[in-house]
C-alpha positions as CSV (number, residue, x, y, z in Angstrom):
1,M,-42.3,5.6,28.9
2,T,-45.1,4.5,26.6
3,Y,-44.8,4.5,22.8
4,P,-47.5,5.9,20.5
5,L,-48.9,3.6,17.8
6,A,-47.5,3.9,14.2
7,Q,-44.7,6.1,15.3
8,P,-42.1,7.0,12.7
9,E,-38.6,5.4,12.7
10,W,-36.9,8.5,13.9
11,S,-39.3,8.6,16.9
12,K,-38.5,5.0,17.7
13,L,-34.8,5.7,17.6
14,R,-35.3,8.7,19.9
15,F,-37.1,6.6,22.5
16,T,-34.5,3.9,22.2
17,V,-31.7,6.4,22.8
18,H,-33.6,7.9,25.7
19,D,-34.2,4.5,27.4
20,G,-30.7,3.4,26.7
21,L,-29.3,6.5,28.4
22,T,-31.5,5.8,31.4
23,V,-30.1,2.3,31.7
24,L,-26.6,3.8,31.2
25,Y,-27.2,6.1,34.1
26,R,-28.4,3.2,36.2
27,N,-25.3,1.2,35.5
28,L,-22.9,4.0,36.2
29,L,-24.8,4.8,39.4
30,K,-24.1,1.2,40.6
31,L,-20.3,2.0,40.4
32,K,-20.9,4.8,43.0
33,H,-21.8,2.1,45.5
34,S,-18.9,-0.2,44.5
35,P,-15.8,2.0,45.2
36,G,-13.6,-1.1,45.4
37,Q,-14.4,-2.0,41.9
38,V,-13.6,1.5,40.7
39,I,-10.3,1.5,42.6
40,A,-9.3,-1.9,41.3
41,G,-10.1,-0.9,37.7
42,L,-7.9,2.3,38.0
43,A,-5.1,0.4,39.7
44,F,-4.8,-2.3,37.1
45,P,-3.1,-0.1,34.4
46,L,-0.3,0.8,36.8
47,V,0.2,-2.8,37.9
48,A,0.1,-4.0,34.3
49,V,2.7,-1.6,33.1
50,V,5.1,-2.3,35.9
51,L,4.5,-6.1,35.9
52,F,4.6,-6.8,32.2
53,G,6.8,-3.9,31.1
54,Y,9.6,-4.4,33.7
55,V,9.4,-7.9,35.2
56,F,8.6,-9.8,32.0
57,G,10.0,-7.2,29.6
58,S,13.5,-7.6,30.8
59,A,13.5,-11.2,29.6
60,I,11.8,-10.7,26.2
61,P,13.9,-9.4,23.3
62,I,12.4,-7.4,20.5
63,D,13.7,-7.1,16.9
64,N,16.2,-4.4,16.3
65,G,16.6,-3.8,20.0
66,A,13.3,-1.8,20.2
67,N,12.0,-0.6,23.6
68,Y,9.8,-3.4,24.9
69,R,7.4,-1.1,26.7
70,E,6.7,0.8,23.5
71,Y,6.0,-2.6,21.9
72,L,3.8,-3.7,24.9
73,M,1.6,-0.7,25.5
74,P,-0.7,-1.2,22.5
75,G,-1.2,-4.8,23.6
76,L,-2.0,-3.7,27.2
77,F,-4.6,-1.2,25.8
78,V,-6.3,-4.0,24.0
79,M,-6.0,-6.6,26.7
80,S,-7.4,-4.3,29.4
81,L,-10.5,-3.7,27.3
82,T,-11.1,-7.1,25.9
83,M,-10.7,-8.7,29.4
84,S,-13.6,-6.5,30.6
85,I,-15.9,-8.9,28.8
86,A,-15.7,-11.0,32.0
87,G,-17.2,-8.2,34.1
88,T,-19.9,-7.6,31.5
89,L,-21.1,-11.1,31.3
90,T,-21.1,-11.4,35.1
91,V,-23.2,-8.2,35.5
92,I,-25.7,-9.5,32.9
93,A,-25.9,-12.9,34.4
94,K,-26.3,-11.5,37.9
95,D,-29.2,-9.3,36.7
96,N,-30.8,-12.3,35.1
97,G,-30.4,-14.4,38.2
98,L,-31.9,-11.7,40.5
99,G,-34.9,-11.1,38.2
100,V,-33.9,-7.6,37.2
101,M,-34.1,-8.5,33.5
102,D,-37.7,-9.8,34.0
103,R,-38.5,-6.5,35.6
104,F,-37.0,-4.5,32.7
105,R,-38.8,-6.8,30.3
106,S,-42.2,-6.0,31.9
107,M,-41.7,-2.2,31.5
108,P,-42.8,-0.1,28.5
109,M,-39.2,0.5,27.3
110,S,-37.2,-0.1,24.1
111,R,-36.2,-3.7,23.8
112,S,-32.6,-2.8,23.0
113,A,-32.2,-0.2,25.8
114,V,-30.8,-2.6,28.4
115,P,-28.0,-4.1,26.3
116,F,-27.3,-0.7,24.7
117,G,-27.0,0.9,28.2
118,Q,-24.7,-1.8,29.4
119,T,-22.3,-1.7,26.4
120,T,-22.2,2.1,26.5
121,A,-21.4,2.0,30.2
122,D,-18.6,-0.4,29.4
123,L,-17.3,1.9,26.8
124,L,-17.2,4.9,29.2
125,V,-15.5,2.9,32.0
126,G,-13.1,1.4,29.5
127,A,-12.2,4.9,28.2
128,T,-11.4,6.0,31.7
129,G,-9.1,3.0,32.2
130,V,-7.3,3.8,28.9
131,I,-6.7,7.4,30.0
132,V,-5.1,6.1,33.2
133,M,-3.1,3.5,31.4
134,S,-1.9,6.1,28.8
135,L,-0.7,8.4,31.6
136,C,1.2,5.4,33.2
137,G,2.7,4.5,29.8
138,L,3.8,8.1,29.2
139,A,5.4,8.1,32.6
140,F,7.3,4.9,31.8
141,G,8.6,5.9,28.4
142,W,5.8,5.0,25.9
143,R,5.1,7.5,23.1
144,A,2.7,7.8,20.1
145,H,5.0,9.0,17.3
146,N,2.6,9.6,14.3
147,G,0.9,12.8,15.3
148,F,-2.4,13.7,16.8
149,W,-4.8,12.4,14.1
150,M,-3.2,9.0,13.7
151,T,-3.2,8.7,17.5
152,L,-6.8,9.6,17.6
153,A,-7.5,7.1,14.9
154,G,-5.8,4.4,17.0
155,F,-7.9,5.1,20.0
156,G,-11.0,5.0,17.7
157,V,-10.1,1.6,16.5
158,L,-9.5,0.5,20.1
159,F,-12.9,1.8,21.4
160,L,-14.7,0.2,18.4
161,M,-13.3,-3.2,19.4
162,N,-14.2,-2.5,23.0
163,F,-17.8,-1.7,22.1
164,A,-18.0,-4.9,19.9
165,V,-16.5,-7.1,22.6
166,S,-19.0,-5.7,25.2
167,W,-21.9,-7.0,23.0
168,V,-20.2,-10.4,23.1
169,G,-20.2,-10.2,26.9
170,V,-23.9,-9.2,27.0
171,F,-24.8,-12.1,24.8
172,L,-22.8,-14.6,26.9
173,G,-24.3,-13.2,30.1
174,S,-27.8,-13.7,28.8
175,V,-27.0,-17.3,27.8
176,I,-25.2,-18.3,31.0
177,K,-27.8,-16.7,33.3
178,R,-26.1,-17.5,36.6
179,E,-23.6,-15.2,38.3
180,E,-21.7,-18.2,39.8
181,T,-21.2,-19.8,36.4
182,A,-20.3,-16.5,34.8
183,S,-17.6,-15.8,37.4
184,R,-16.0,-19.1,36.5
185,V,-16.2,-18.5,32.7
186,G,-14.2,-15.2,32.9
187,P,-10.8,-16.8,33.6
188,L,-11.3,-19.1,30.6
189,L,-11.1,-16.1,28.3
190,M,-7.5,-15.4,29.3
191,P,-6.1,-17.8,26.6
192,V,-7.8,-15.7,23.9
193,T,-5.7,-12.8,25.0
194,M,-2.5,-14.8,25.5
195,I,-2.6,-16.5,22.1
196,S,-1.9,-13.3,20.3
197,N,0.8,-10.7,19.6
198,V,0.1,-8.8,22.8
199,F,3.3,-9.9,24.6
200,V,5.5,-11.6,22.0
201,P,5.6,-11.6,18.1
202,T,3.7,-14.5,16.5
203,S,6.8,-15.3,14.4
204,G,8.4,-17.2,17.3
205,M,5.3,-19.4,17.9
206,P,4.9,-23.0,16.5
207,D,3.3,-22.9,13.1
208,W,-0.1,-24.1,14.2
209,L,-0.3,-21.7,17.1
210,A,1.0,-18.8,15.0
211,V,-2.0,-19.2,12.6
212,I,-4.4,-19.0,15.5
213,A,-2.7,-16.0,16.9
214,E,-2.4,-14.2,13.6
215,W,-6.2,-14.5,12.9
216,N,-7.1,-13.6,16.5
217,P,-9.1,-10.3,16.4
218,I,-7.0,-9.1,19.4
219,S,-3.8,-9.5,17.3
220,A,-5.3,-7.4,14.5
221,T,-6.3,-4.6,16.9
222,V,-2.9,-4.6,18.6
223,G,-1.2,-4.5,15.2
224,A,-3.5,-1.6,14.2
225,L,-2.5,0.4,17.2
226,R,1.2,-0.3,16.6
227,V,0.8,1.0,13.1
228,L,-1.2,4.1,14.0
229,F,0.9,4.9,17.1
230,G,4.2,4.3,15.3
231,N,5.3,1.7,17.9
232,P,7.6,-1.2,17.1
233,G,6.5,-4.7,16.4
234,V,4.8,-4.3,13.0
235,P,5.7,-7.4,10.9
236,T,6.8,-7.0,7.3
237,G,7.6,-9.4,4.5
238,P,5.7,-11.5,1.9
239,D,4.9,-14.3,4.4
240,V,3.0,-12.1,6.9
241,A,-0.6,-13.2,7.4
242,W,-3.3,-10.9,5.9
243,P,-4.7,-9.7,9.3
244,L,-1.2,-8.6,10.4
245,A,-0.3,-7.1,7.0
246,N,-3.6,-5.1,7.0
247,P,-4.3,-4.7,10.7
248,V,-6.4,-1.6,10.7
249,L,-8.8,-3.0,8.1
250,A,-8.8,-6.4,9.8
251,S,-9.6,-4.9,13.2
252,I,-12.4,-2.8,11.9
253,G,-13.7,-5.8,10.0
254,W,-13.7,-8.0,13.1
255,S,-15.4,-5.3,15.2
256,V,-18.2,-4.8,12.6
257,L,-18.7,-8.5,12.3
258,M,-19.1,-9.0,16.0
259,L,-21.5,-6.1,16.2
260,L,-23.6,-7.5,13.3
261,V,-23.7,-10.9,15.0
262,F,-23.9,-10.3,18.7
263,A,-26.0,-7.1,18.9
264,P,-29.1,-8.7,17.3
265,L,-28.6,-11.9,19.3
266,S,-28.3,-9.9,22.6
267,V,-31.5,-8.0,21.9
268,R,-33.3,-11.2,20.9
269,N,-32.2,-12.9,24.1
270,F,-33.4,-10.0,26.2
271,N,-36.8,-10.2,24.5
272,R,-37.2,-13.9,25.3
273,A,-39.0,-14.7,28.6
274,G,-37.4,-16.8,31.3
275,L,-33.8,-15.8,30.7
């Protein structure tokens, strides 16, 4: 697609969206030829609920005797989407290594279409996984107690964080450039998920570790879901750190910050030759 000179801003946006949707279709079409990846992605929610909810949950007490699976499900939602960053950076690094990005860069297309298409594909795939995980959670006793609109708001906060994290993955993939290196970086992201309130309350951690966990964007998002879904594990009291005392605002703030930082950096890296 070629762009006319001196086109208005709305026209540039139209071309960007059109090219981004084309790249989105290309990324989703790749999944058609990788059925194992799709099956593994859909099986993970069931495995996660059973493993963490029953095997680990039987040994982890929650305040006031609350149901651990109700405490855990918001954390699993966030963990499943944030860990997808490993797949995103691997895909981008692979395309860089194979010269696909150079090919895209030589085409008359919007400069932001490729990262936009990848992050939108991640959002759609992540939403499918969340649906499957929600059904598994409902089957094993999890419930959202605050009504339809609060539940919808919770999923909105979750998908906003997912979209922001995908841009982080695109940026890291454009920096790492090699698929082999990217595949080794993915497991290093696990501590970011573990040092949070996904599995246990931060109050039981050593002071220095609790501070890191409380200011972890994952903790804020998990806390926001627990508030909006009405699930147990919402900390109270004057000594609660600001992100956990205001988790919805903190989660949205972290997501917006990541988008403002990593979306422009990802587009800039795509524009640079020799990535």
